[in-house]
N, C-alpha and C positions, 0 to 999 in steps of 0.2 A: 502494498498500501504506498510505504512513503517516499518506494521509490519514484511513483507512482505519480506523484504530488510536490516532488525536489523540486520542476526547474520555476516552482509561481509560489513557493514555501516564502520565501522573506518579505517577497510582495503584499500574500496575503496577513503575513502576518503584522506588518508593521501598517497596513491599506486596516486592518479590522478594530485594531489596538489606538487607531490613531498616533501611532509613532509612544505611546506612552510604556511597551514593552524596553525602550533602551533607557525610560530610566528605572524601570525596574530593577535592570541588571548592573545599571551602576550603584544601585542602592546593595546588590549585594556584595558590589564589588569593594567593602569595607571591611570587611570582613576574610578576605583572604591576605595569608599572610604567607611568606616564605617562597623559592625561588622553583618551586615545582608542583606542578599542578597537571593532576586526570582529570579532563570535562566527561563526564560519561555523555552518553545520548547526548552527544557533542550536534549532530544534525550538521546543518551546513554552517555552522563553527560562528556563529552570532557575538555570542558567548567566550568562546575561546580565544578571538580576535582580541576583545575587548580588556580581556587579563593580561592577555600578553601588550595590549597597547599602554592601558593606565599601570597594571600593577606591575611590571619588569619581570613579571616571571616566564620559564619555560613552560610548554603546556602542550598535553598531550590529550587528544582528543581520537575519542572509540563511540563508536556506534556499529548499530544492525544493518546501516542502510549503505549501499555501497552508491547508489542514487544521491543520500545525500551529501554525503562522502568529498562526494565528485565537485557539487560548488561549491561544497568548503576549499576543496584546492584550488579550486579560481578562486575566490575570494582573498587565502591568505598568499596566495603570489602578486594578486595586483595591491592587497597591502604591503607585500615588501617584508613576509613575516612570515618566511621560509622558515627561516634562522631558528625564530623563539616558537616556533609552530609543526607539528609531526600529528598528523591519523591515521586509524588505522581501524579495519573493520574489526568487530571485536563484541562477545554477550557482558552482560553485564554480570552476571552470575557469574561467569568463569572466565574473570582476568587474566592477562597470562604475565600479570610484573610479581615479581614477587611482594612478599610482605611488608610491612613498613616502607614504602620507599617514597610517598609522596606526600609533604605537605597542605597540603591540602585537596581533598577532592567534590569537585562540583559536579551539579544536577539544573540545567532551565530546563522548565517542561514537558521534563523524560519521565521522570518515576511513575506516574501512571499511566506509563506502555510498558512498564515491565512487564514481564511473561508470569516474574515468583519474586514477588517484592523483599523476601524476607531474605530469599541467596545471593541478590541484584545489594541491601543495603548490607548486608554480611560480609560480602566482596567486597567494595566499598571501605568499612571496617580495618577489613584483613590489612586493603592498602597506604592502608592512610600509615604515619608515622606516632608514635608518641605523642597528645599533647595536640594532633594534627587538627584540621577541622574539617567536617564535611559543610557545603553552603550548596543548599538548594532553594529551586523558583520553580512554585508551582501553582498553574490558575486556579483559581477556589471564584463559592459562589460570596457576594454580598450579604451582610445580614441582619441592614437593617430593609424592611421590610415592603416598603416601597423603591428599592433600588436595585432589591431581588427581584420582583414579579420583570420592572421593565428589560433587567440582566438579562434576567432569564429568556424572553419572548428575543429579543433580539441574538442569543445565539444559538437558539433553538429553531430561527425561523431566519433570520438573518445572511446570518456568517455565515451557514452551509447554503446558501444562492450565490453569493460571491466566489464563495470558495469553488463551487459547481462550473461559475462560469469562468473560473482563469485556468483553472486545469483540467476540465472538463470532468471531475472525478467527482460528486459527490457524494456517494458514500460514505469516501475517505472523511468527508467536512462534516458529513452525520457524525461522525463515528466522534471526532472531539467535541463536540460540546456533550455526547452522551457519556463519555471518560471521563470528565469532567463530574460531572454530578455524581457522579460513582465512585470522587473520590473520597476517603474520609474526611474526615474534618479537621478545626485545631488540634481540640482533646482531644479525639482515637486520635490523630497524625503522630502529634509529642508522644505517647503514651508509649503508641508501637518501635519509637525508634530509641527509647529510653529500653524495651524490652531487646532491639537486636543487639546493646551494647553501647549507646550513643551516653555522654554525660553532658551534663549544663544545655542542656536544650531550649533555643528558645524558639519565638514567634513572633512573626513580624506581620499584621495585614497591611499590604498596599492601596491604595485606588480602591478604598473602599470595603478588600476584603477579597476582589478583580482577582487579585496577586498576592500569594503567600508566600514569605519567604519563611526558612527552616534554617538551622545552623546547628552544628552539635559537633564536640566533639571526642575522638577517642582518648 
């Protein structure tokens, strides 16, 4: 599915979020420290590129979709960051890296797509160095009833139409809102992160809770 929508993926995200997705990534960047970052489910590389440019880190991007990575490689070359960023096909539940390798592991809008979330999170914990941070952005549902109602209408009715027009694959963009609406709420998710072994787990609601930032420490 992700291979088929890769060429239009960035345009869709920036258009439907009115560019606010870039601000969400900047908020997450504040929690990233250290020279080595693994960006899991890196997609087309927006977050990897932002990390390399703003935090001056070496970044390894991993994604299961070769189509997404092809777009990422093109963008990395255009940004002249090929020395700072590498990317490869990989499964979040079976990372090839040695334990305690990375200062930070990040996932931007990808955890809800993990086939086995517990296995993926435990692999992330394994490859983090002691004291390292897991920084996660994920789409959420606004808590305010009025905003929630308007957002749900836009998310389930308008966004699939826009995505379908851009990519010709409306089914893929029906999956997006369904996966967000089914994702655990912040209280449940922070508890799950602790159960998987993370400590000092924190949560921030961004833009009325449309995006949520989670941070955990090994």
